[in-house]
N, C-alpha and C positions, 0 to 999 in steps of 0.2 A: 205577280205579287208586288204590292207597293213596298218601297224601302222603309225600313224601320227608323223611327226617330232616334237621334243620338242621346236623348235624355233618358238615363237609366230609370228614372222615376215614373216615366210614362207607362200607363197600364195598357194602352192600345196603340197599334201602329198609327202613324200620322196619316191623315186623309190624303188620298191620291190628289195630285194637282190637276187643274184644268187649264191648259195653255193654248192660246191661239197665236200662231206665227203669221205675221204679215210680211210677205216678200214680194218684190216687184214681179218676179217670175222665176220659173225653174230653168234659168239660163245656165250655160256652161260656165264652170268655174268653182272656186273654193267656197263661195257663199252658199251655193246650192248644196254642196257637200256638207257644210256646217249645219244647215237647217235639217237636212235629211238624217245625218248621223245622230244629231242630238234628239230629233223626234223619234227615231227608231229606238234609241236607248231608253228614252223616257217611256215610250209605249211598253217596252219589254219589262220595265219596272212597275207597270200597272197604272201609269198616269194617262190622262185623257189629253191627247194632242191633236190639234187640227192645224193645217197649213192653208193659207189663202194667198192667191196671186194669179198670174197669167201663165199659161203653158209656154215653155221655152224649149231650147235645143236639148236640154238634159231632163225633160219630163219623164223619160224612161226610168229615171231613178225612183220617181214617185208612183208610177203606174201600178205597181203591185204592192205598194206600201200598205201596212195594216191600219193606217190612220187616214182620215179623210182629207181630201183636197177640195177647197172651195174655189171655183173659177170666178174671179172678180177682176175688173180692169184697174189694176194698181199701177199701170204705166201711163195711163191716158191723160186726157185733158182735165180741167177743173170739173167739168160736168161729169166725166167718167169717174173721177174720184168721189164725187158726191154720191153717184149711183152705187159705187162700191161700198161706201159707208152705210148707205141705207140698206143694202142687201145684207151686210154683215150684222147690222143691228137686228134685223129680222131673224137671222140665224141665231143670234145670241139670246133672243127672247125665249127660244125653245131649248137652246143649248148654252147655258151660262158658262163663263170661264172665270178664272181667278186672276189672270194676268194676260196682257197683250205684249208679245215680244216682237218688236218691229226691226226691220233690217234695211230700210231705205228712207230717205227724207220724205218722199211722197207718202209712204206708208205711215209715217208719224202724223202727217196731217189728217189722214183718214182715222187713225186711232184717236186723235183728239175729238173728232166729231162723234165717234162711238162713245167716248167717255161722257158725253153730255147726257146720255140715257143709261149707260152701263158703267158706273163709277168703279172701274178696276184699274190698278196701276199699269203704267206703260214702261217697259224696259226697252231701251234703244241700244242695239249693238253697233258700235262703230267699226265697220269692216275696213275702211280706208281712212287714215288721217290725212291732214293737209289737203282736204277738199276745199273747193272754192267757197269763200264766205264774202263775196261781193255784197253790196247793199241789198240788191234784189234777192239774191239767194239766201242771205242771212235772215231776211224777213220771212222766208218760207222754210227756215231750218228750225227744227224742234228736236232736241236730243232726249226727249222723254222725261218722265218723272225721275228716272235714274238711268245712267249710261254705263254699259258694259264695254270694257276695252280688253284687248288681249295682250297689250304690251305697255311698258312704262313710257315709251316715246309717244304713244297715242294718248295716254293719260295727260302727259305734259302739254301736248298740243291742245287738248280740250280745255285745260285750265288757262293757258296763257294766250291762245289764239281765239278760241271759241267762247271763253268767258264762263265755262261751266264750273260751278262751285265744286271744290275737291270732295266734299262730303256726298255729292250726288254721283260719284264715279266709283265703280268697283272693277278691279282687274282680275280677270280669270283667263289665264293663258290657254290657248288651244292645246290639244294633245292628240296623240296618235295611239293606235293599238300596237304595241310591240310584237304581239303574236302575228299580226297581219304584215308587219314589216320586220321580220327577224334579221339579225346580223348574219351576213353571208360568210361562208367559209370559202377556201380557195377552190374547192370543187364546184360549188354553186356559181362562183364568179366565172370560172372557165366554161361551164356549161352555158351560161347566159351569153358569153362572148361568141361561142361557137354558133349558137342559135341566130345571132345577128350577123354572122360572117365577119367577126372581128378577130384579129390576131392577138396573141399574148403580148406582143410588143407595142400594140397601139396604145396611145394615150387618149383616154375616152372621157370627154366632158359631157354631162347630161344637163338638159333643160326640160322641165315639165311645167306646163302652164298654158294660159290663154295666149293666143296669137293676136294680141290687141293692145291698145292703150290701157294701162300705163306700163306694160311689161318690158318695153325696150328689147323685145326678143330679136330685133334685127341686129343688135350688137353681137349676138352669137354668130351670125353670118360674117359680120365684120371681123370677129376674132379668127374665124377659120381662114379668111383671106389674108389677114395681116401676119399670121404665124407660120406661113409656109416654110420659111427658111429656118426659123428657130425651133419649131415643132413640126417637122415634116410628117410625122406619124400621128398627128392629131386627128381624132374623129369626134365630131360634134353631133350628138344625138338629140333630136328635139321631138318631144311628145306633147300633143295638144291640138286644139282646133280654135278657129276664130276667123274674123274677117280678114286678117293679114296672111292667112295660110297660103293662098294662091300666089300672092305677091312674093312671099319667101321662096316658093318653088321656082318662080320665074327668075329670081335673083341667083339662086343656086345654079340654074342652067346657064344663065348669061355670063356668070363669072367662072364657069367651069369648076364648080366646087363639089360636083357629085361624088368625087372620091374622098371628100372630107366631111360632108354634111349629110346626115340621114334625117329626113322629115317623115315621121312615122304616123302622124295623125293621132286620133284619140285611141288610147289603149291602156291596159293595166300597166302602171309604171314599175312594178316590182322588179322585173328582170332587167329593166333599163338601169335601175339603181345598181343591181348586182353586176352589170357589165361595166359600170363606170368607175373611173378613178376619183372623180370629184363631181360635185353638183354646182352649177353656176346659176345665179339669179341676178339679172341686170335691172330690175324694176325701178321705176321712178317713184312708185308708191306701193306700199303693202299694208295689210292689217296685222299680219303675223308671219304667214307663209307656212302652211301645213306641209307643202311638198319639201321644204327644207328639213322639217322635222322627220318626215318619212325617210328621206335620203340618209340623214344622219343615223337613224335607227338601224339602217342596213349596214352601216359601217363605212360610209364615205364622208369626207369633210365637205364643207360648203364655202364658196366664195360668193358674197352677195353685196349689193349696194347697201348703203347705210340707211335702211328704211325701218319702219316699225317691225319689231320682232327680232331685229339684229342683236340688241342688247341682251335679250333672253337666250337666244340660241348660240350666238357666236362668242366664245372665249378666244380672244385673239391669239392666233398661232397655236391654239390647243384643239379647238373643235372646228376651226376654220378661220377665215379672214374676212374683213369688210373693206370696201373701197368707197370713195365718194360717188355720188350719182353723177357720173361724168363718163362719156364714152371712152375717151382716151385713157382715163385712169382705170376703167374697168378692163380694157383690153390689155394694158400693160400689167395690171395686177393679176389677171388671169394667166398670162404667159409665165410670169414668175411662179405663180401658184402651181401650175401644172408641170413645171420643169423639175420639181423635186419629188420624185416618186416615193422615196423613203419617208419624207415628211408627210406626204399624203396618207400613207398607211398608218403612221403614228397618230395623226389627227383623226383619222377615221375611227380608230378604236376608242379614242376619247369622246368623239362625237356620239357614238352609239351609247356609251355609258351615260353621258350627260342627258340625252333625251329620255332614256329609260328611268333615270332617277327623278327627273323634274317635269316631264311633259307627256304624261300618259293621258289617254282619253278617260280612263276611270277617274283620275283626279279632276279633270275638267268637268265631267258629269256630276261628281259629288259636289264640287264648289258651285256649279250652276244651280243645282237643286237647292242648295243652301241659300243662294242669292234670291231665287224665286220666293222661297218661304219667308225670307226676311222682308221682302217688298210687299208680299201679300199681307203680312201682319200689320203693315202700315196703310192698308187700304183706306181706312177712314180719314187719313190725312192727305189723300191724293187731291191736289188742286184741280178743280174742274175749270181750267182756263178756257176762255172762248177760243175756238179754233181760228187759226189764220185763214184769210180768204182763200178759197180754192179756185 
């Protein structure tokens, strides 16, 4: 059933929305999670959602989805992108949409070509700020008719570095389902540690994410090696997959860190959060970091580099701490952070409250639907700019 309009004077429910997501592919990582979770929730509310892109490592997410996937080459050459645009135009002739929601720069170029014959608004979600804007890349960068960001840092970057007018930007922070990531009690934490073979006296630091640029996940291995004397009972648990995974395993073996580092591959992170004393994120760039919000919801604090999303999630020394994007600063800050168990527990309680008050998926969904509707109302004003050369 479609959601009801907030206008009490309205006699009928608002018409269900028709949304087409353009994503490069169903690749491993938070972007695929974002598109999938949002599409599932929109579909459950009666909206018509379609996703277009190329199959990737996480296509299992979409295989049994109740909404369609259109296989088109959105990662390819200029010729491939033109082919993708033509195929999507044909699809839209039979299946019109109200809005194009795009998630990569190449997808935006395709969306502009679609707009030549199908004049609907394009919303661009900026998943990573501080991306390259060299002359050549800037020429091929299009932030849509309107840009969605999840953090204030990303909004400021768009205005001051990318030159996007403030009125063309809307901030809708990401959110998590607190029922999916409930705050753990002592019994749940003890059970999670026992499952992983961890002792009650271990200091456990968790990392969940891609093993790839720009995550700086190797800094977690550096921390394990550098803290032997100061934190002899440290255990670093890493969950995720990516092109760096085999290299990390070789480093652990070469440095004899098997007693301090557990590389668990891809798996549900809930019990990892439960087993941990803290969550660490050493990224060079982020869009927000859903995994930080997930970890905080379960009752553990976060130490993260000062990337987009930090200002929203981290209240310094209350829900966690931030450090500069610098390897030495991260390692030193992490050792200090992990050395005070009483403070970690205090911050963990505050972290859970902060996320549940301000960063729920229900709020994200409500605000995203409102944003969609506001942009669709402006359809007649969408500028049909000539597309950049593909």
